[in-house]
C-alpha positions, -999 to +999 in steps of 0.1 A: -351-236-390-341-261-417-322-294-412-293-278-431-292-249-407-290-273-377-263-293-394-243-261-400-247-252-363-236-286-352-205-283-375-197-249-361-200-263-325-181-295-332-161-291-299-193-290-279-207-320-297-175-340-294-172-335-256-209-340-250-206-374-267-175-382-247-194-373-215-223-395-225-201-425-234-182-423-201-214-419-181-227-452-195-194-470-193-184-458-158-214-445-138-205-421-110-225-405-081-239-370-085-214-355-061-185-366-084-202-350-114-206-317-095-169-317-087-160-323-123-183-295-135-163-269-117-192-246-109-172-216-097-151-216-128-182-217-151-199-190-130-168-168-133-168-173-171-205-164-173-199-132-154-170-123-177-189-130-208-218-108-197-195-079-188-174-081-219-205-083-242-218-051-225-184-034-232-185-045-268-221-032-273-212+001-258-186+008-285-160+015-259-136-011-273-139+003-308-130+038-296-101+025-275-089+006-306-091+038-327-070+057-302-044+030-300-041+025-338-038+063-343-007+064-321+011+033-335+032+034-367+041-001-376+023-034-374+052-051-357+053-024-329+016-027-325+018-064-323+046-063-297+025-038-277-005-061-277+015-092-269+033-074-240+000-061-227-016-095-229+013-111-210+014-084-184-023-085-177-023-122-174+001-120-145-023-099-124-058-106-139-054-143-148-050-156-183-087-158-191-095-122-180-065-109-200-079-125-231-114-111-224-099-076-224-074-078-252-090-101-278-121-078-284-097-049-286-076-067-312-107-076-333-117-039-331-083-028-342-084-052-371-117-036-382-100-002-383-066-011-398-046-037-417-037-057-386-040-094-394-064-103-366-061-141-366-023-140-365-025-115-336-050-136-317-028-167-320+001-147-307-020-134-278-030-170-269+007-179-268+015-147-248-011-153-222+003-187-215+038-172-212+028-143-190+006-163-167+034-188-161+053-163-140+025-155-115+010-176-087-023-160-096-019-160-133-038-192-140-057-219-120-029-245-121-003-220-107-028-210-079-033-246-070+004-255-070+014-223-052-010-231-023-001-269-024+036-262-022+032-235+005+057-213-013+060-175-008+046-153-036+081-140-046+096-174-042+072-189-067+078-160-091+116-164-089+114-202-094+092-197-125+112-168-140+135-189-163+105-208-179+084-176-183+113-156-197+121-182-223+084-185-233+079-148-236+112-142-256+100-168-281+066-152-284+081-118-289+105-132-316+076-149-333+056-117-332+084-098-349+090-125-375+054-134-383+037-100-385+042-080-418+067-052-418+041-028-431+030+005-415-003+006-399-029+017-425-060+032-411-095+030-425-108+065-418-143+057-427-144+031-399-134+056-372-159+070-347-189+059-366-207+048-334-209+070-303-201+054-270-231+044-250-217+059-218-242+043-194-236+008-207-199+014-209-197+025-173-220-003-161-201-030-180-166-017-169-177-017-133-192-051-137-160-065-152-139-051-123-163-064-097-164-098-113-126-101-112-126-091-075-154-115-066-136-144-085-104-136-066-123-140-032-142-171-042-176-155-048-179-161-086-214-176-084-228-146-065-211-122-089-225-140-120-260-141-105-259-104-097-246-094-132-273-116-147-300-097-128-286-063-135-283-069-172-318-084-174-331-051-161-306-027-176-293-042-209-313-073-220-302-069-256-265-074-246-275-103-224-292-120-254-260-117-275-237-134-249-220-165-262-239-190-240-228-219-262-193-213-250-204-220-214-220-252-225-188-262-244-167-256-213-192-276-191-189-305-216-151-302-216-149-302-178-172-332-174-156-353-202-120-346-193-126-348-155-141-382-159-115-394-184-086-384-160-101-405-132-107-437-150-090-467-132-068-476-162-054-440-162-044-444-126-029-478-133-008-464-162+005-435-141+015-457-112+040-474-135+059-441-140+086-426-117+076-390-113+104-384-089+126-381-120+125-344-133+125-353-170+097-379-165+076-353-146+083-327-172+074-348-202+044-364-183+030-330-174+033-317-210+018-349-225-011-350-200-018-313-207-020-321-245-045-348-238-067-335-210-058-298-207-033-284-182-056-278-152-070-314-151-034-326-157-023-307-126-049-323-105-041-357-119-004-354-111-005-333-080-001-361-055+024-380-076+048-350-081+073-344-053+083-310-067+054-285-073+076-261-092+086-289-116+050-297-122+041-260-126+068-256-153+056-287-171+019-279-172+024-243-182+046-253-211+019-279-219-006-250-223+008-244-258+006-271-285-028-284-292-057-261-285-070-282-256-037-278-238-050-247-222-087-235-221-073-200-227-065-211-263-102-220-268-114-187-252-091-167-275-103-184-307-140-182-296-137-145-288-121-137-321-145-158-342-121-159-372-124-184-400-100-214-397-088-202-363-081-237-350-060-246-380-040-213-377-034-219-340-021-254-345+002-244-375+020-222-350+015-235-315+026-271-322+060-261-337+062-235-309+058-263-283+085-284-300+110-255-298+099-242-264+098-274-244+135-283-246+146-247-242+125-242-211+137-275-196+173-265-201+168-230-187+148-243-157+174-270-149+203-247-154+190-215-137+163-229-114 
């Protein structure tokens, strides 16, 4: 490989490079014991992501997603109605399968639909990234920060849902309105030559679908590492070509993000700065949770503010709203863009998600304070 090729690869993986450099700088500036690094690495989360990547790659290679896309497109008439269907499905799945799993299911389907029709894939993926943040806001198991706060606050499942309903409703209504306004008014135009060109590899499709379902269940019960190891072994024996096409660099990127942001959030000067703020004030907690999410992502922000927040629901509302805005606000945003692999994806996301945050944040705060 030429030097130019490696430079192009580094440019394409700029996020991995940036957080790897941050991790190295902090490692020299603030040395920590190995146990602390292991905690920041979030091994179960990485293992779960690895298992999902393996299963989804198998589903893609089996052509099952492409055929499902063809069936869906053939039964939908307008791009706006198709967009609302995908946004609604993304939000709904995120409530029960978590936000990351929802994207692993819907984004490949969206990309496949774009290959069969005139659906603008990048716009749709940006909308799905917003929708997954809105949908997962409602559920205690919709995302990691909600799960943590639900357990920390010792709330009932329905009590948590009821408390988060105003925020989730405002966010989803805004996403649905944006979908209707941003997608073209055109009818769905099929590309007949693209339909059913590749038969479904039924064995690989069945293996990968069962693997995906098993991985979700194992993640739910805290056995992500076992599940990822089992899937790795099975695919080495049954589908090594699919295993070779897994986006392993995405795993390295998330490892670098976890290490860099985890270390950054626990620096002494960060604690000192937070101690000066009164998080007993609802507006301070709300703005603090959003800002922290924009800087270090919403899951580390939740951990950072957990012991300082007197109201777990107030913190949950803040960090869920903070999931939109800059891409790092929620790791689900990065997963959506990486799965789609569309040119200029980050720029397109920010052109929509930052204004979305500026509109969404005050509306959610008013709805939560008035109805909560």
